[in-house]
PyMOL Python script that loads the backbone (N, CA, C, O; Angstrom):
from pymol import cmd

cmd.read_pdbstr("""\
ATOM      1  N   MET A   1       3.219  -6.730   0.310  1.00  0.00           N
ATOM      2  CA  MET A   1       3.772  -5.833  -0.679  1.00  0.00           C
ATOM      3  C   MET A   1       5.285  -5.993  -0.770  1.00  0.00           C
ATOM      4  O   MET A   1       5.773  -6.783  -1.578  1.00  0.00           O
ATOM      5  N   TYR A   2       6.020  -5.266   0.032  1.00  0.00           N
ATOM      6  CA  TYR A   2       7.468  -5.313  -0.036  1.00  0.00           C
ATOM      7  C   TYR A   2       8.024  -6.084   1.152  1.00  0.00           C
ATOM      8  O   TYR A   2       7.554  -5.922   2.277  1.00  0.00           O
ATOM      9  N   ASP A   3       9.008  -6.910   0.907  1.00  0.00           N
ATOM     10  CA  ASP A   3       9.690  -7.629   1.974  1.00  0.00           C
ATOM     11  C   ASP A   3      10.901  -6.795   2.385  1.00  0.00           C
ATOM     12  O   ASP A   3      11.987  -6.952   1.826  1.00  0.00           O
ATOM     13  N   PHE A   4      10.711  -5.906   3.366  1.00  0.00           N
ATOM     14  CA  PHE A   4      11.767  -4.983   3.740  1.00  0.00           C
ATOM     15  C   PHE A   4      12.943  -5.677   4.406  1.00  0.00           C
ATOM     16  O   PHE A   4      14.041  -5.120   4.437  1.00  0.00           O
ATOM     17  N   GLY A   5      12.746  -6.875   4.939  1.00  0.00           N
ATOM     18  CA  GLY A   5      13.854  -7.586   5.551  1.00  0.00           C
ATOM     19  C   GLY A   5      14.927  -7.959   4.550  1.00  0.00           C
ATOM     20  O   GLY A   5      16.107  -7.980   4.900  1.00  0.00           O
ATOM     21  N   ILE A   6      14.555  -8.254   3.319  1.00  0.00           N
ATOM     22  CA  ILE A   6      15.507  -8.685   2.304  1.00  0.00           C
ATOM     23  C   ILE A   6      15.832  -7.548   1.337  1.00  0.00           C
ATOM     24  O   ILE A   6      17.003  -7.318   1.032  1.00  0.00           O
ATOM     25  N   ARG A   7      14.838  -6.850   0.860  1.00  0.00           N
ATOM     26  CA  ARG A   7      15.026  -5.894  -0.231  1.00  0.00           C
ATOM     27  C   ARG A   7      15.434  -4.488   0.206  1.00  0.00           C
ATOM     28  O   ARG A   7      15.924  -3.722  -0.624  1.00  0.00           O
ATOM     29  N   GLN A   8      15.255  -4.123   1.459  1.00  0.00           N
ATOM     30  CA  GLN A   8      15.541  -2.754   1.868  1.00  0.00           C
ATOM     31  C   GLN A   8      17.016  -2.398   1.684  1.00  0.00           C
ATOM     32  O   GLN A   8      17.338  -1.260   1.342  1.00  0.00           O
ATOM     33  N   SER A   9      17.891  -3.338   1.901  1.00  0.00           N
ATOM     34  CA  SER A   9      19.312  -3.043   1.727  1.00  0.00           C
ATOM     35  C   SER A   9      19.657  -2.780   0.262  1.00  0.00           C
ATOM     36  O   SER A   9      20.645  -2.107  -0.030  1.00  0.00           O
ATOM     37  N   HIS A  10      18.853  -3.306  -0.656  1.00  0.00           N
ATOM     38  CA  HIS A  10      19.096  -3.106  -2.079  1.00  0.00           C
ATOM     39  C   HIS A  10      18.375  -1.889  -2.652  1.00  0.00           C
ATOM     40  O   HIS A  10      18.874  -1.254  -3.581  1.00  0.00           O
ATOM     41  N   THR A  11      17.206  -1.561  -2.104  1.00  0.00           N
ATOM     42  CA  THR A  11      16.396  -0.495  -2.677  1.00  0.00           C
ATOM     43  C   THR A  11      16.452   0.798  -1.877  1.00  0.00           C
ATOM     44  O   THR A  11      16.104   1.851  -2.410  1.00  0.00           O
ATOM     45  N   GLY A  12      16.870   0.758  -0.638  1.00  0.00           N
ATOM     46  CA  GLY A  12      16.880   1.960   0.184  1.00  0.00           C
ATOM     47  C   GLY A  12      15.550   2.197   0.872  1.00  0.00           C
ATOM     48  O   GLY A  12      14.660   1.347   0.831  1.00  0.00           O
ATOM     49  N   TYR A  13      15.417   3.352   1.503  1.00  0.00           N
ATOM     50  CA  TYR A  13      14.195   3.694   2.235  1.00  0.00           C
ATOM     51  C   TYR A  13      13.116   4.119   1.260  1.00  0.00           C
ATOM     52  O   TYR A  13      13.364   4.937   0.375  1.00  0.00           O
ATOM     53  N   ARG A  14      11.931   3.576   1.413  1.00  0.00           N
ATOM     54  CA  ARG A  14      10.801   3.961   0.582  1.00  0.00           C
ATOM     55  C   ARG A  14       9.789   4.687   1.448  1.00  0.00           C
ATOM     56  O   ARG A  14       9.315   4.158   2.453  1.00  0.00           O
ATOM     57  N   ILE A  15       9.468   5.897   1.048  1.00  0.00           N
ATOM     58  CA  ILE A  15       8.496   6.667   1.802  1.00  0.00           C
ATOM     59  C   ILE A  15       7.117   6.096   1.535  1.00  0.00           C
ATOM     60  O   ILE A  15       6.800   5.738   0.401  1.00  0.00           O
ATOM     61  N   GLY A  16       6.300   6.010   2.564  1.00  0.00           N
ATOM     62  CA  GLY A  16       4.961   5.472   2.434  1.00  0.00           C
ATOM     63  C   GLY A  16       4.191   5.655   3.716  1.00  0.00           C
ATOM     64  O   GLY A  16       4.765   6.014   4.745  1.00  0.00           O
ATOM     65  N   TYR A  17       2.909   5.413   3.665  1.00  0.00           N
ATOM     66  CA  TYR A  17       2.036   5.524   4.822  1.00  0.00           C
ATOM     67  C   TYR A  17       2.099   4.228   5.615  1.00  0.00           C
ATOM     68  O   TYR A  17       1.863   3.147   5.077  1.00  0.00           O
ATOM     69  N   ARG A  18       2.415   4.344   6.882  1.00  0.00           N
ATOM     70  CA  ARG A  18       2.483   3.184   7.772  1.00  0.00           C
ATOM     71  C   ARG A  18       1.346   3.256   8.777  1.00  0.00           C
ATOM     72  O   ARG A  18       1.235   4.221   9.534  1.00  0.00           O
ATOM     73  N   ALA A  19       0.509   2.237   8.781  1.00  0.00           N
ATOM     74  CA  ALA A  19      -0.630   2.207   9.693  1.00  0.00           C
ATOM     75  C   ALA A  19      -0.148   2.128  11.145  1.00  0.00           C
ATOM     76  O   ALA A  19       0.900   1.548  11.426  1.00  0.00           O
ATOM     77  N   ASN A  20      -0.907   2.706  12.046  1.00  0.00           N
ATOM     78  CA  ASN A  20      -0.635   2.703  13.489  1.00  0.00           C
ATOM     79  C   ASN A  20       0.660   3.413  13.852  1.00  0.00           C
ATOM     80  O   ASN A  20       1.273   3.090  14.869  1.00  0.00           O
ATOM     81  N   GLU A  21       1.087   4.372  13.040  1.00  0.00           N
ATOM     82  CA  GLU A  21       2.260   5.193  13.335  1.00  0.00           C
ATOM     83  C   GLU A  21       1.926   6.645  13.047  1.00  0.00           C
ATOM     84  O   GLU A  21       0.967   6.938  12.332  1.00  0.00           O
ATOM     85  N   ALA A  22       2.718   7.554  13.604  1.00  0.00           N
ATOM     86  CA  ALA A  22       2.552   8.979  13.296  1.00  0.00           C
ATOM     87  C   ALA A  22       3.139   9.244  11.914  1.00  0.00           C
ATOM     88  O   ALA A  22       4.350   9.140  11.716  1.00  0.00           O
ATOM     89  N   ASN A  23       2.283   9.585  10.966  1.00  0.00           N
ATOM     90  CA  ASN A  23       2.706   9.836   9.589  1.00  0.00           C
ATOM     91  C   ASN A  23       2.579  11.321   9.298  1.00  0.00           C
ATOM     92  O   ASN A  23       1.479  11.873   9.335  1.00  0.00           O
ATOM     93  N   HIS A  24       3.690  11.962   9.011  1.00  0.00           N
ATOM     94  CA  HIS A  24       3.688  13.367   8.642  1.00  0.00           C
ATOM     95  C   HIS A  24       3.881  13.473   7.143  1.00  0.00           C
ATOM     96  O   HIS A  24       4.700  12.761   6.562  1.00  0.00           O
ATOM     97  N   CYS A  25       3.128  14.359   6.520  1.00  0.00           N
ATOM     98  CA  CYS A  25       3.183  14.532   5.076  1.00  0.00           C
ATOM     99  C   CYS A  25       4.540  15.094   4.657  1.00  0.00           C
ATOM    100  O   CYS A  25       5.014  16.058   5.258  1.00  0.00           O
ATOM    101  N   PRO A  26       5.173  14.510   3.636  1.00  0.00           N
ATOM    102  CA  PRO A  26       6.448  15.054   3.158  1.00  0.00           C
ATOM    103  C   PRO A  26       6.275  16.385   2.424  1.00  0.00           C
ATOM    104  O   PRO A  26       7.249  17.117   2.246  1.00  0.00           O
ATOM    105  N   GLY A  27       5.055  16.708   1.997  1.00  0.00           N
ATOM    106  CA  GLY A  27       4.812  17.947   1.273  1.00  0.00           C
ATOM    107  C   GLY A  27       4.557  19.146   2.171  1.00  0.00           C
ATOM    108  O   GLY A  27       5.104  20.226   1.947  1.00  0.00           O
ATOM    109  N   CYS A  28       3.709  18.951   3.208  1.00  0.00           N
ATOM    110  CA  CYS A  28       3.322  20.094   4.036  1.00  0.00           C
ATOM    111  C   CYS A  28       3.585  19.890   5.523  1.00  0.00           C
ATOM    112  O   CYS A  28       3.530  20.858   6.281  1.00  0.00           O
ATOM    113  N   GLY A  29       3.867  18.681   5.962  1.00  0.00           N
ATOM    114  CA  GLY A  29       4.171  18.419   7.366  1.00  0.00           C
ATOM    115  C   GLY A  29       2.966  18.124   8.240  1.00  0.00           C
ATOM    116  O   GLY A  29       3.131  17.828   9.423  1.00  0.00           O
ATOM    117  N   GLN A  30       1.760  18.195   7.695  1.00  0.00           N
ATOM    118  CA  GLN A  30       0.555  17.901   8.472  1.00  0.00           C
ATOM    119  C   GLN A  30       0.409  16.394   8.678  1.00  0.00           C
ATOM    120  O   GLN A  30       1.138  15.604   8.078  1.00  0.00           O
ATOM    121  N   SER A  31      -0.526  16.010   9.521  1.00  0.00           N
ATOM    122  CA  SER A  31      -0.672  14.577   9.814  1.00  0.00           C
ATOM    123  C   SER A  31      -2.119  14.100   9.696  1.00  0.00           C
ATOM    124  O   SER A  31      -2.515  13.175  10.405  1.00  0.00           O
ATOM    125  N   HIS A  32      -2.911  14.705   8.821  1.00  0.00           N
ATOM    126  CA  HIS A  32      -4.285  14.272   8.587  1.00  0.00           C
ATOM    127  C   HIS A  32      -4.339  13.578   7.230  1.00  0.00           C
ATOM    128  O   HIS A  32      -3.941  14.146   6.213  1.00  0.00           O
ATOM    129  N   TRP A  33      -4.841  12.331   7.228  1.00  0.00           N
ATOM    130  CA  TRP A  33      -4.790  11.502   6.032  1.00  0.00           C
ATOM    131  C   TRP A  33      -6.160  10.946   5.675  1.00  0.00           C
ATOM    132  O   TRP A  33      -6.979  10.674   6.552  1.00  0.00           O
ATOM    133  N   ILE A  34      -6.398  10.781   4.387  1.00  0.00           N
ATOM    134  CA  ILE A  34      -7.557  10.065   3.872  1.00  0.00           C
ATOM    135  C   ILE A  34      -7.001   8.747   3.326  1.00  0.00           C
ATOM    136  O   ILE A  34      -6.283   8.729   2.326  1.00  0.00           O
ATOM    137  N   VAL A  35      -7.345   7.653   3.996  1.00  0.00           N
ATOM    138  CA  VAL A  35      -6.751   6.357   3.679  1.00  0.00           C
ATOM    139  C   VAL A  35      -7.694   5.566   2.785  1.00  0.00           C
ATOM    140  O   VAL A  35      -8.863   5.370   3.118  1.00  0.00           O
ATOM    141  N   GLY A  36      -7.180   5.118   1.656  1.00  0.00           N
ATOM    142  CA  GLY A  36      -7.936   4.291   0.724  1.00  0.00           C
ATOM    143  C   GLY A  36      -7.437   2.863   0.742  1.00  0.00           C
ATOM    144  O   GLY A  36      -6.830   2.423   1.718  1.00  0.00           O
ATOM    145  N   ARG A  37      -7.692   2.133  -0.339  1.00  0.00           N
ATOM    146  CA  ARG A  37      -7.265   0.733  -0.403  1.00  0.00           C
ATOM    147  C   ARG A  37      -5.799   0.581  -0.758  1.00  0.00           C
ATOM    148  O   ARG A  37      -5.131  -0.325  -0.259  1.00  0.00           O
ATOM    149  N   LEU A  38      -5.286   1.460  -1.617  1.00  0.00           N
ATOM    150  CA  LEU A  38      -3.904   1.339  -2.067  1.00  0.00           C
ATOM    151  C   LEU A  38      -3.028   2.521  -1.666  1.00  0.00           C
ATOM    152  O   LEU A  38      -1.812   2.375  -1.540  1.00  0.00           O
ATOM    153  N   THR A  39      -3.639   3.699  -1.462  1.00  0.00           N
ATOM    154  CA  THR A  39      -2.867   4.888  -1.122  1.00  0.00           C
ATOM    155  C   THR A  39      -3.513   5.644   0.022  1.00  0.00           C
ATOM    156  O   THR A  39      -4.685   5.443   0.340  1.00  0.00           O
ATOM    157  N   ALA A  40      -2.725   6.521   0.637  1.00  0.00           N
ATOM    158  CA  ALA A  40      -3.222   7.463   1.632  1.00  0.00           C
ATOM    159  C   ALA A  40      -2.918   8.857   1.095  1.00  0.00           C
ATOM    160  O   ALA A  40      -1.809   9.119   0.628  1.00  0.00           O
ATOM    161  N   GLU A  41      -3.907   9.755   1.163  1.00  0.00           N
ATOM    162  CA  GLU A  41      -3.757  11.095   0.623  1.00  0.00           C
ATOM    163  C   GLU A  41      -3.823  12.117   1.741  1.00  0.00           C
ATOM    164  O   GLU A  41      -4.690  12.039   2.611  1.00  0.00           O
ATOM    165  N   CYS A  42      -2.911  13.071   1.720  1.00  0.00           N
ATOM    166  CA  CYS A  42      -2.883  14.137   2.714  1.00  0.00           C
ATOM    167  C   CYS A  42      -4.150  14.973   2.566  1.00  0.00           C
ATOM    168  O   CYS A  42      -4.503  15.365   1.453  1.00  0.00           O
ATOM    169  N   ALA A  43      -4.835  15.250   3.665  1.00  0.00           N
ATOM    170  CA  ALA A  43      -6.076  16.018   3.621  1.00  0.00           C
ATOM    171  C   ALA A  43      -5.822  17.497   3.350  1.00  0.00           C
ATOM    172  O   ALA A  43      -6.757  18.215   2.995  1.00  0.00           O
ATOM    173  N   HIS A  44      -4.592  17.975   3.506  1.00  0.00           N
ATOM    174  CA  HIS A  44      -4.291  19.396   3.315  1.00  0.00           C
ATOM    175  C   HIS A  44      -3.747  19.706   1.925  1.00  0.00           C
ATOM    176  O   HIS A  44      -4.218  20.642   1.279  1.00  0.00           O
ATOM    177  N   CYS A  45      -2.771  18.943   1.454  1.00  0.00           N
ATOM    178  CA  CYS A  45      -2.116  19.288   0.179  1.00  0.00           C
ATOM    179  C   CYS A  45      -2.298  18.220  -0.900  1.00  0.00           C
ATOM    180  O   CYS A  45      -1.799  18.392  -2.012  1.00  0.00           O
ATOM    181  N   ALA A  46      -2.992  17.132  -0.607  1.00  0.00           N
ATOM    182  CA  ALA A  46      -3.316  16.065  -1.564  1.00  0.00           C
ATOM    183  C   ALA A  46      -2.096  15.267  -2.022  1.00  0.00           C
ATOM    184  O   ALA A  46      -2.133  14.676  -3.100  1.00  0.00           O
ATOM    185  N   THR A  47      -1.024  15.232  -1.243  1.00  0.00           N
ATOM    186  CA  THR A  47       0.104  14.365  -1.553  1.00  0.00           C
ATOM    187  C   THR A  47      -0.311  12.918  -1.296  1.00  0.00           C
ATOM    188  O   THR A  47      -0.837  12.611  -0.226  1.00  0.00           O
ATOM    189  N   ALA A  48      -0.086  12.038  -2.244  1.00  0.00           N
ATOM    190  CA  ALA A  48      -0.476  10.636  -2.108  1.00  0.00           C
ATOM    191  C   ALA A  48       0.743   9.778  -1.814  1.00  0.00           C
ATOM    192  O   ALA A  48       1.795   9.939  -2.432  1.00  0.00           O
ATOM    193  N   LEU A  49       0.589   8.858  -0.858  1.00  0.00           N
ATOM    194  CA  LEU A  49       1.640   7.911  -0.503  1.00  0.00           C
ATOM    195  C   LEU A  49       1.088   6.494  -0.595  1.00  0.00           C
ATOM    196  O   LEU A  49      -0.080   6.272  -0.277  1.00  0.00           O
ATOM    197  N   PRO A  50       1.898   5.535  -1.022  1.00  0.00           N
ATOM    198  CA  PRO A  50       1.431   4.148  -1.044  1.00  0.00           C
ATOM    199  C   PRO A  50       1.342   3.588   0.370  1.00  0.00           C
ATOM    200  O   PRO A  50       2.097   3.990   1.255  1.00  0.00           O
ATOM    201  N   LEU A  51       0.422   2.665   0.573  1.00  0.00           N
ATOM    202  CA  LEU A  51       0.302   1.992   1.861  1.00  0.00           C
ATOM    203  C   LEU A  51       1.394   0.944   1.973  1.00  0.00           C
ATOM    204  O   LEU A  51       1.554   0.118   1.073  1.00  0.00           O
ATOM    205  N   ILE A  52       2.141   0.963   3.054  1.00  0.00           N
ATOM    206  CA  ILE A  52       3.214  -0.012   3.248  1.00  0.00           C
ATOM    207  C   ILE A  52       2.645  -1.383   3.596  1.00  0.00           C
ATOM    208  O   ILE A  52       3.115  -2.393   3.071  1.00  0.00           O
ATOM    209  N   ALA A  53       1.652  -1.436   4.463  1.00  0.00           N
ATOM    210  CA  ALA A  53       1.091  -2.715   4.891  1.00  0.00           C
ATOM    211  C   ALA A  53      -0.255  -2.984   4.242  1.00  0.00           C
ATOM    212  O   ALA A  53      -1.073  -3.712   4.804  1.00  0.00           O
ATOM    213  N   GLY A  54      -0.503  -2.412   3.069  1.00  0.00           N
ATOM    214  CA  GLY A  54      -1.772  -2.606   2.395  1.00  0.00           C
ATOM    215  C   GLY A  54      -1.892  -3.988   1.793  1.00  0.00           C
ATOM    216  O   GLY A  54      -0.911  -4.570   1.331  1.00  0.00           O
ATOM    217  N   SER A  55      -3.104  -4.503   1.805  1.00  0.00           N
ATOM    218  CA  SER A  55      -3.342  -5.797   1.182  1.00  0.00           C
ATOM    219  C   SER A  55      -4.783  -5.865   0.740  1.00  0.00           C
ATOM    220  O   SER A  55      -5.622  -5.096   1.209  1.00  0.00           O
ATOM    221  N   SER A  56      -5.071  -6.773  -0.150  1.00  0.00           N
ATOM    222  CA  SER A  56      -6.433  -6.964  -0.620  1.00  0.00           C
ATOM    223  C   SER A  56      -7.170  -7.876   0.326  1.00  0.00           C
ATOM    224  O   SER A  56      -6.591  -8.801   0.895  1.00  0.00           O
ATOM    225  N   SER A  57      -8.443  -7.614   0.493  1.00  0.00           N
ATOM    226  CA  SER A  57      -9.273  -8.475   1.320  1.00  0.00           C
ATOM    227  C   SER A  57     -10.697  -8.422   0.791  1.00  0.00           C
ATOM    228  O   SER A  57     -11.085  -7.481   0.098  1.00  0.00           O
ATOM    229  N   GLY A  58     -11.461  -9.439   1.126  1.00  0.00           N
ATOM    230  CA  GLY A  58     -12.855  -9.453   0.721  1.00  0.00           C
ATOM    231  C   GLY A  58     -13.135 -10.529  -0.307  1.00  0.00           C
ATOM    232  O   GLY A  58     -12.298 -11.387  -0.588  1.00  0.00           O
ATOM    233  N   ILE A  59     -14.349 -10.459  -0.866  1.00  0.00           N
ATOM    234  CA  ILE A  59     -14.811 -11.432  -1.837  1.00  0.00           C
ATOM    235  C   ILE A  59     -14.012 -11.279  -3.139  1.00  0.00           C
ATOM    236  O   ILE A  59     -13.786 -10.155  -3.588  1.00  0.00           O
ATOM    237  N   GLY A  60     -13.599 -12.347  -3.727  1.00  0.00           N
ATOM    238  CA  GLY A  60     -12.934 -12.312  -5.018  1.00  0.00           C
ATOM    239  C   GLY A  60     -11.431 -12.142  -4.960  1.00  0.00           C
ATOM    240  O   GLY A  60     -10.797 -11.973  -6.002  1.00  0.00           O
ATOM    241  N   VAL A  61     -10.844 -12.181  -3.786  1.00  0.00           N
ATOM    242  CA  VAL A  61      -9.400 -12.026  -3.677  1.00  0.00           C
ATOM    243  C   VAL A  61      -8.693 -13.283  -4.172  1.00  0.00           C
ATOM    244  O   VAL A  61      -7.693 -13.199  -4.885  1.00  0.00           O
ATOM    245  N   LEU A  62      -9.208 -14.429  -3.797  1.00  0.00           N
ATOM    246  CA  LEU A  62      -8.604 -15.698  -4.206  1.00  0.00           C
ATOM    247  C   LEU A  62      -9.280 -16.182  -5.486  1.00  0.00           C
ATOM    248  O   LEU A  62     -10.482 -16.445  -5.507  1.00  0.00           O
ATOM    249  N   ARG A  63      -8.513 -16.290  -6.516  1.00  0.00           N
ATOM    250  CA  ARG A  63      -9.034 -16.745  -7.794  1.00  0.00           C
ATOM    251  C   ARG A  63      -8.275 -17.992  -8.224  1.00  0.00           C
ATOM    252  O   ARG A  63      -7.055 -18.054  -8.066  1.00  0.00           O
ATOM    253  N   PRO A  64      -8.965 -18.970  -8.756  1.00  0.00           N
ATOM    254  CA  PRO A  64      -8.263 -20.178  -9.203  1.00  0.00           C
ATOM    255  C   PRO A  64      -7.367 -19.862 -10.392  1.00  0.00           C
ATOM    256  O   PRO A  64      -7.724 -19.065 -11.260  1.00  0.00           O
ATOM    257  N   ARG A  65      -6.206 -20.495 -10.420  1.00  0.00           N
ATOM    258  CA  ARG A  65      -5.263 -20.297 -11.520  1.00  0.00           C
ATOM    259  C   ARG A  65      -4.849 -21.657 -12.067  1.00  0.00           C
ATOM    260  O   ARG A  65      -4.973 -22.679 -11.392  1.00  0.00           O
ATOM    261  N   GLY A  66      -4.369 -21.650 -13.269  1.00  0.00           N
ATOM    262  CA  GLY A  66      -3.856 -22.876 -13.840  1.00  0.00           C
ATOM    263  C   GLY A  66      -4.771 -23.468 -14.883  1.00  0.00           C
ATOM    264  O   GLY A  66      -5.672 -22.795 -15.382  1.00  0.00           O
ATOM    265  N   PRO A  67      -4.543 -24.741 -15.221  1.00  0.00           N
ATOM    266  CA  PRO A  67      -5.286 -25.402 -16.307  1.00  0.00           C
ATOM    267  C   PRO A  67      -6.792 -25.487 -16.043  1.00  0.00           C
ATOM    268  O   PRO A  67      -7.580 -25.386 -16.983  1.00  0.00           O
ATOM    269  N   ALA A  68      -7.205 -25.668 -14.800  1.00  0.00           N
ATOM    270  CA  ALA A  68      -8.632 -25.783 -14.511  1.00  0.00           C
ATOM    271  C   ALA A  68      -9.364 -24.493 -14.873  1.00  0.00           C
ATOM    272  O   ALA A  68     -10.481 -24.541 -15.387  1.00  0.00           O
ATOM    273  N   ARG A  69      -8.756 -23.359 -14.614  1.00  0.00           N
ATOM    274  CA  ARG A  69      -9.389 -22.086 -14.942  1.00  0.00           C
ATOM    275  C   ARG A  69      -9.471 -21.892 -16.448  1.00  0.00           C
ATOM    276  O   ARG A  69     -10.468 -21.367 -16.944  1.00  0.00           O
ATOM    277  N   LEU A  70      -8.450 -22.301 -17.182  1.00  0.00           N
ATOM    278  CA  LEU A  70      -8.470 -22.161 -18.629  1.00  0.00           C
ATOM    279  C   LEU A  70      -9.521 -23.068 -19.271  1.00  0.00           C
ATOM    280  O   LEU A  70     -10.141 -22.699 -20.269  1.00  0.00           O
ATOM    281  N   ALA A  71      -9.718 -24.250 -18.696  1.00  0.00           N
ATOM    282  CA  ALA A  71     -10.716 -25.170 -19.233  1.00  0.00           C
ATOM    283  C   ALA A  71     -12.125 -24.657 -19.023  1.00  0.00           C
ATOM    284  O   ALA A  71     -13.007 -24.905 -19.846  1.00  0.00           O
ATOM    285  N   ALA A  72     -12.349 -23.931 -17.911  1.00  0.00           N
ATOM    286  CA  ALA A  72     -13.679 -23.410 -17.609  1.00  0.00           C
ATOM    287  C   ALA A  72     -14.028 -22.213 -18.486  1.00  0.00           C
ATOM    288  O   ALA A  72     -15.209 -21.908 -18.656  1.00  0.00           O
ATOM    289  N   ALA A  73     -13.047 -21.537 -19.037  1.00  0.00           N
ATOM    290  CA  ALA A  73     -13.320 -20.316 -19.817  1.00  0.00           C
ATOM    291  C   ALA A  73     -13.796 -20.586 -21.210  1.00  0.00           C
ATOM    292  O   ALA A  73     -14.059 -19.650 -21.965  1.00  0.00           O
TER     293      ALA A  73
END
""", "prot")
cmd.dss("prot")
cmd.show_as("cartoon", "prot")
cmd.util.cbc("prot")
cmd.orient("prot")
């Protein structure tokens, strides 16, 4: 997602859900989360945060691109 090593100095701190860390909700302060594929939602107040280390996985993630794909369509 974001390359914090390069872009953080330009964009500042971005609030988000970080896996394997203690995450407290910015809305209510609780720490119970429902984690999905792209966001994590607070179980108490429904505040949604983007996943910092989220990525796609599974069947269909890699799709061919370029002239070969256009010729097949």
